[in-house]
N, C-alpha and C positions, 0 to 999 in steps of 0.2 A: 504494500500500500504506500503510495507516494503522494506528496502534496506540494503545492506552490503557495506562497504568500504574496499578495499584491497590496502594497501600501500606497495610498493616494494622498496627495496634498503638497502644495508648493512649500509649506512650512517644513516638510521633511527634507526636500531637496536643498532648501536654502540653509539648512542647519539651525533653524530657529527652535526646533524641538528635537529631542532624541526619540527615535522610533522604538519605544519600549513595547509597543503592541506586538511587533514581529518577534521580539525576544520571548515574550510571554507565550505566544502561540507556538513557537518552536518547541519550547519546553513541554507544553501540554500535549502536542502531537507526538513528541518523542515518547512521552510516558504512555501513550496509547498504542505504541508500536508502529507509528506512521513516520516515514522518513521524509523530511522536508528537503526537496531537491534544489529549490531556488527561492530567494526573496527578491522581489522587484519593487522598486520605488518609482513612482511617476508623479508628475505635477498635475495641476488642475487644468488639464487640456483635453477636451472631449475626444478628439480623434486618437490621441496617444493612449488614453485609458481604454477606448474601444478596441484599438488594435492589439493591445496587450491581452485583453480578455479573450479576444478571438484566437490569438496564438496559443495561449495557455489551454484553451478548451480542447486542443488536439494532443496535449503533451502529458497530462497528469490525471490522477483520479479525483483529487480534491483541490480546490483553491479557496483560501480564506482571504477576503478582501476587506480592508478597513479604510474608513474615511469617505467623505464626499456625499453623505446622506442628509445633510442639513438643509435649511430653508433658503440659503443665500444663492446668489448667481454663480458662485464658483463651486457649488456642490453639484457635481455632474455625474456621479458614479451610476445612479440608476439610469439616466439617459444614455450613458456610454454602454451600459449592459444591454439596453434595448437596441441600440445601434448594432452591437456585435451580434446579437441574436436575431436581428432583423424583425424585431417586435416593437410595436407601438407601446407607449406608456398609457396606462389607464388608471382611473381612480380606484384604488383597492379599498373596498368598503370595510373590510376587516381591519386594515391598517388605519383607516380614518377613525373607526370606532375605538381602537386601542389608544390613539392619540387623544381623542376626546375624553376618554376615561382618565388618562394621565393628567391632562390639563385641568380637569375638574378636581382631581385629588390635590393638585398643587395650588389651586385657586388662580390659574392663569387664564387668559383669554386666547382662544384658538383663532389665529388670523389666517387670511388667505395665503400669506407667504408660508405658513406652517403646513397648510394643506398640500403644498407641493411635495412634502415628504411622504405623502400617501400615494403618489403617482409611481407605480411600479410596472415593469414589463408584464405583458398579458399572462404569460405562463409562470410568473413568479409566485412563490408561496411565502406569505408574510410571516415574519418572526417578531413576536411582541417584544418591545423594549419597555420593561417595567421601571427603568431608571433614567429615562430621558425621552426626548420628543421624537427621535428618529427611529421608526421601525426598521428592522433588518429584513432580509429576504433571502431565499434560496432559489436556485434555478439550475436545471441541467442543460448544458450546452455541449454538444458533441459527446466526447467521452468523459467530460469533467463535471462534477457537481460543485457549483459555486455557492459560497455562503458570504453574504454581504452584511457587514456590521458597522456600527458607528465608529468614528475615530477617537471619540472621548474614551480614554483608557478604562475608567471605571465601568462605563456602560458596556464597552466591548467585552471586558473580562466577565462580567456577570451574565451577559447574553451567551457567551461561549460556555461558561460553566453550567448554567442552569438549563440551557436549551440545545445549543448546537452540538455540544459534546455527546449528548444522548442521541441526537439525530444521526450523527456519524456512526456511533457504536451500533445502533439498530440497523442502519442502512447497510453497513458493511460487515455485520456480525462479528464485531471485535470484542464483545464482552468475554471476560475470563481468559483472554489470550495473553495477558501480560501481568506479571507479579513484580512488585518493586518494594525493596526495603531500603530505608535511608538512615544513614548515620551522620551525625554532626561531629566534626573533629576540630580541636583547637590545640595549637602548640606544635604543629607539624606543617612543613611546606608541602605543596602538592607533589613535588618530585620525591620527597622523602616518603610520603604516604604511598606513592606508587611503588617505590622500591620495596617497602615492607610487605606489600601485597602482590609482589611480582609472580608468585606461584599460584595465584588464585585461579587463573584459567586452566592450569593443569589439574588442579584439585576439583574444579567445578566447570567442566568444559561446556555444559549446557547453559551457563549463565555468563553475563558480562558485567564488568565494573565500569562505572562512570564517575568522574570527578568534576566538581564545580567549585571554583574558588570565589569566595565573597569575603574579601579581606576583613579580618584575619582568620576567618572560618573557612573550613573546607567541608563540602558535602560529599560523602561517599555513597554512591547508589549501586545497589545490587539489582540487576534486572534479569528476569527469566521471561522470555517472550515466546509466543507460538508453541507453547508446550502442549504435547498430545497426551501427556500422562494424566492420571487421576489428579483432580485438584488438590485433594488432601495430601497426596504424596508430594506434589509440587510445593505446597505450603511448607511441608516438613523439610524438604530439601533446601528451600531458600532460607529457612530459619537456621538450619545447620550451617549454611554458608555465612550467614550473618554472625553467628557465634565464632566462626573461624576468623572473620575479619576483626571482630572485637578482641579476640585473643592476640592478634598481631599488633593492633594499635593500642591495646591496653588502656591506661587511664587518660589517653588523649581523646577518647570518645566521650563527649559531653552529653550526647543524647542519642538514644537508640531509636528515636521516633523522628529524627530529622528536625528537631526543634532548634531555634536559634539560642544563643547563650542567654539572652534576656527571657525568652519563653521558658527555657528549662529552669532558670532561677525562679521565675514566677510560679512555675508548676510546683516546685519544691516548697516555696513559701505557702502556697495555697494548701498543699497536702498537709503541711505541718501547722497550719493556722497561725503563721507568724507574720509580722509586719516589718517594713523596711523604711528607713530614712537615709538620705544621702546628703553629704556636704561636698560640693565640687569646687575646685579652684581651676586647675589647668584644663579640665574636661568641659568646663563651661556649660553644664547642664545636659551634656550628651548622654550620660547614664540615665538621667531622669527621662529624657526623650525616648531612649531605647525601651525603658520599662513601661512608659505610658502609651507606647505604640501598641501595646498588647491589650486586646479586649478583656475586660474584667480585672485590670490591674488595680482598680480602686479597692479591691478586696484586701490587698496587702501593701500597697504603696501609699504612704501617708504624708511624706514631707520631703522636699528638696530645697536646698539653699545653695546658690552660687556665691560663695564667699571668696571673691577674687582678690580683694585687697587684704593687707595685713590687719587693717582696722576692722574689717568685717569678720575676720577670723577671731579677733580678740573680743569684739563687742557682741557678736551674735552667737558664736560657738563657745565662748569662754576659754579660748586658747590663751595660755598665760603669756603676758607681754614679754616676760623673761625668756620664754621658749623662742619667740621670734628673734629677740636680741641675741641670744646665745647661739642659736642654731640656724636661723633664717626660716623662710616660708617653706622651702623644699627640704624637708627633713622628716625622718621617721617619727620623731617626737611630736612634730607639728601635726602630722597625719593622725597619729595616735590620739592626740587631744581633740582634733577635729571630729573624729569618729565618735569619741565619747560624748563630746558636746552636742552633736546633732542628735544622737540617740536620746540623751536626756531632755533636750529641748522638745523633741517630737513625741517622746514616750513610746518609741518603737522597740520591737524585740531585737532587731539588728540594725546596724548602721554601717555605711561605707563612706570613705573619704578619699579624695585624690588631691595631690599637690605635686607639681612637676614642671618640667621645661618642655613645652610642646614645639618650640622653635618656629622657623629655622634660625632665628637669632635668640640671644639671651643666654646662651650656654657658656659655661666656664669649664676649666679643667676639672674642678671639684664637682661641678654640677653640669654635666654636658647635656646638650639637646638629646631628648629621648629618655631622660631620667625621670622617674615618677616614684613617689612614695604613696603607698596605698594603705589606708587604715581600715580595720574591720573591728566592730565591737558587738558583743552580745551580753546576755544576762550574767555570764560568769567568766568572761574573757574580754580582752582588748589587745590587739596586736597591730603592728605596722611593718611593712616590708618595702624594700627598695628594689626597683627593677630598672635596667638600662636596656633600651632598645636602639637599634641602629638606623632608624628611619630619619631622614632629613626633611620630611614633609610634615607640615603641621597637622593636617587632617588625619594622615595615617597614624601619627603619634597619638592624637586624641582618641582615635578609634581603638588603638591598641591599649591605651591606658584604661579606657572605659570597659573594654572586654575583659582585661585582666582583673579589674576590680570585681566584676560579676563572676569571674572564674573563682576568685577566692571565696566569695559568698557561696557559690554552687558547691565547692568542695567541702565547705563546712557543713552545709545543709545535708549533703549526701554522706556525711560522716567519713569522708575520705582523708581528711586532714584535721586532726584535733587541734593542731597549732598552726593555723594558716600563716 
């Protein structure tokens, strides 16, 4: 099973936006056992879009098209599809009714310009958009089944996940043909992880490994596709393979479910009914952002303070002025007192703190760029540790500092390290 992705819009070609839609769809199709052969990006030009739709219709099984379904004059995708299919556009009453329902829910007025979005090729099948104004649609042209989706990433993702994915699985009988296990790894480079797992294919030739780096995390994916064996036997084998991988990577595996560092820390806090407060200096609120990106984080995340200046550390967190004078802001004793102070201030079960040199300037021989002191405090302990990383990029350092802080928390919650 093969697929193309067609991304439309001048904003993509001009570099005004990053085409995250195509990346998302590639991952989703891969997980369904569908190989993406090509990604094509075209501007808002009727003949160019129509020509590409026509060419693709002879070359692949599925094509996912994003963008150009809006109400403005440069939204030409439906018209281009009609031209490629030699079909006129007509007012699709199902599409119009779905739009009216959406506008009513939102309290908006449906205009004549919006009605343009319900004009679809004659043979098209409308796909409801529950999260926006533009309906999607599908249509078969020559050998290819096309799915047209809005370009707005949230609308596109939800339409694919809730509707189009099921349509593809049912149409091509793809259900139960692929099994995937995901592991999240921290503290290993992609090449090192690959080296440790180099014997995997010899041990499990019916499966394959995939690696995806999302600095500083690596996702290791075990995939078994097109299996003709009994499903229970296949599940047993892939779980055995997962245990083999965990045995090789040992404590570098932070989640056996593919969760991010923040998600895993949040899962453990929820499981143990514990709360967290954070005091951040060099990470500037990044840890709090990572934690609050998780749905349900209000169950365990109760306070964050960006205490960037020395005065803030002293006045808000009760760091001793003498500590700052004697040791400076970037020191284990400062991180220690920051963690204790924010925990007491918030009344949390656990607290984290960060103070360091994110760079690229500001480093010294004693405190180089990439140095961070991380504090962690709980009911019966408080500790601080110093780490030195070799990145000369500010965002990379902040990301590594934040992730390392959450790793200390995770290890304590998982009872992996009594003295973090």
